[in-house]
Every structure is written in C-alpha cells, then in structure tokens.
C-alpha angles and dihedrals in degrees: 000000000000089000091052092051090048091052092048089053090050093052094048092047088054091050090052090048091052092049093051090052090067098052112124091021110069110036138171081034115078111253102239130180127205135188126188118207127188124178091347095308128111104235101168141018133182147162131201115280125211114275132305090027130086133306120239096258093053092049090052093046093051091049091050096046113175089354088074089074111105090003134128122241122205109202130170099223135035108273113254120254101192136076114244120133090338134025123269114289091214089063090051091050093049092047091048091057096241111177102196138021120202110194131159102195133053116218110244092197103124089230089062113016098144096331091104093055091044093054092048092051091047088056090054096257116141114236117202139173121229113267097234122069093210089064089057090052092048092049091049090049091055088052098038094113093053094045091049093047092051090050100044109013088236131101122259107257122218115189110206128186139159118218144167121254089267093052101259125140095189139010124259088270093052098255111148107159113135118356096150131046127265090254091056092047090052090053090050089053090052089053089052090052091052093052123088091213135015116211127202138157130248089248090066090047092052095043102041106015092218127188094216093212132132105247104196132133110270094008120112133164097022137170089035091214132033114197121202115195102208111158097181100034101250097150109137118224088229094060110137092226091064089062093056120091116250141066122305125193110206107200115202133173117256112278097028111146104195117112131184132187113219133138113270094007119136122180120208129177122218134178121276122247122237089264092056101254128102116300098249095200089060089051093051091048089053093048091048091052088053094055101259109144100165122042130172125204120211105174145134126276096273099054092037091052095046092053092049091045089053092052092240099125111101097180136013124210111188121184107201119196121204092240132103118216100176124184128127089234096047114117116261124215097241126038129160124101097307124191130303095216131038089230089065095054121124102263111201123217132206093031120197124188122196132174111226114183106312092334137081124231113206115191127184143158128238112242113268 
C-alpha cells in the first residue's frame, strides 16, 4: 500500500511540474499538467499549449494512444466540460477509455465548476483527490494566477525585491549591483519567465536602465509583456528595454504629452491615484482584460510601497542577501506611507523559506 501511495505522489508531482513549465506561456488559459499511468507505467504526459492548441489532457491522451484505455490520469485541474477554442476534455477522456481521474483542484470557471467531475462520474469514471494535502496546495499554487483571475478579473500580483540583511536595495550612492548572488538572480529570471507581465516604475528605468527580460537558456520572448509605470512620461528614447524584442506597455497618467516611437511600444493613459501616481487598480483591471493572470512587480521603493499600501500585493518574494549596507540615506526595499502601528503591518501567511546560493528567499501570501 505504501508503495502505491508513493507512486501516486510521484505521478501527481510530475503533473504539477508539467503544469508549472507552461506558466508565462499559455495565459489566459490555466497551465495544467497531466500524466497517464497504466499498470504502473507512465504512458502519456502533457501540458497545456497556447491557444488554439490542445489542453494537457488531450496531449497526454494522444501520446498514450490505445494505452490510455483502462488507465489512470493525474491532472492538476478539473477537466473542462465546455466547448470553447477546443472540445471538452471530459469527452476526450471518456472516448479514450480512461478508468480513473486523480485531480486536486476543481475549476471555478462558471462554464465548468464541478460539471467536469459530474460528467466523468456519470460515465462510470472514478474521480479521486490526491492523498496528501500538500499536493493540493502545490497544485493550487501552480494555478494561483488562473484561480485569482477567475475570482476577481485581475491578475495575481507577486511583489519581488532583493535586499540586504538590513533591508536596503542600494547603497547611499545608489549602487545596487549586485546585492544578491548569481543563483538568486537566476531564480529571479525564472520568475520573470513564469509571469505574463513584468511591472516596474520609471525610477528603476532611469536608475538602472534594465532590459526586463528573462535571460535563461532556451527561453526567449518572456515575459510576454513589460509594463512601465511612468506617470509624467519621463521614458528616455535611449532606454535599453526599448531595444529588446517584445511588447511594452507604457503607462502614463491622463494628460501626458510625451510620445516615443519604438517597436512593440504601446502607450496607454490611466487615471492618477490620490497620491499622484497611476491608479494601480485601473492598471490591474486593464491587464486582466488583456488576459494577464500572473504579473510580477520588480520596482523601486516608492511603487512597491504604494502597491502594498493599497493592499494590492497578493504575494511577496523577498531575496535577502547576507550583507549589511548601512547608511541612513541608503534606499530601502519598501517605501510608501507604511503603517503607524506594528499591529497594522502586512502579515504574510503560508511562509516558505529557501536558501538559494548564499541568499535566502522568503515567500509569503497576503491574507485573503
């Protein structure tokens, strides 16, 4: 029995791994992973392809062929039961002769919402949840952008920063390269690749002249969208990011007059917030309408602080380096107004701590 449980865990872990591999590539579709097992052998694997191509279950079924009959499929999200760009996955599973579906997460999309599981059971297919609760949590984490987008219409926002042990992101002279190790920077590039959009502020563009791309072996064109929050239109025509291929959303405040001509650059104007910057809720609404379900923010203290002050950060990923920069005038990771009492601080839940190279990555979720 223990061996069977261990194998089931391995198959579901593999399905989660496959699903995570599609993050940043398939939105607004959920990035699902699927593994088909027959007689203890993996006979098919798949992950969601960009629209209008196949869903994960169909990819796995087609790879398995006749071996899908009387097999078990491990999939990270309830199979769809409606026709949209593709046909219903439940119909494909029934036609393939699948005996059992192991799935940790129901699909909250109103077009599915339990209907997929119901149709499978009506067809005589057993539907089961994974045995371990941590697998459910990990599967939901891989789908958190999709689940959040369905519930709110907005993308899931991860605020990422890298700081010294004393909370500085640059020295008193503005030097910031490199606070964290190469291993931490590589992880940050992976996080960029898994995001649909990367958001930064004009202050970061002027100070660091970043490219805002995911520089990983075998990865090109990610993130698919780079977003520059530039209320007063200060973007220089010489900015390095303008020379990189890919789409750029240049977000200005209403009434801004500056224009630039660069490939892939689109300027939009949004209302100002009460503090004078861009109304970030309006930006998230716009990104959600455009099919972004996961966004990551890598910005300076002011923009980071304003988003946290507004309660719009869903997740925080803080890389902490074992160095001390000191200096009363050194830049801190989070600015904004902040709280007046410690009891009002943003208290993160579901904390995870990892050592990456010489640094520590602390990840946590804002309370729901």
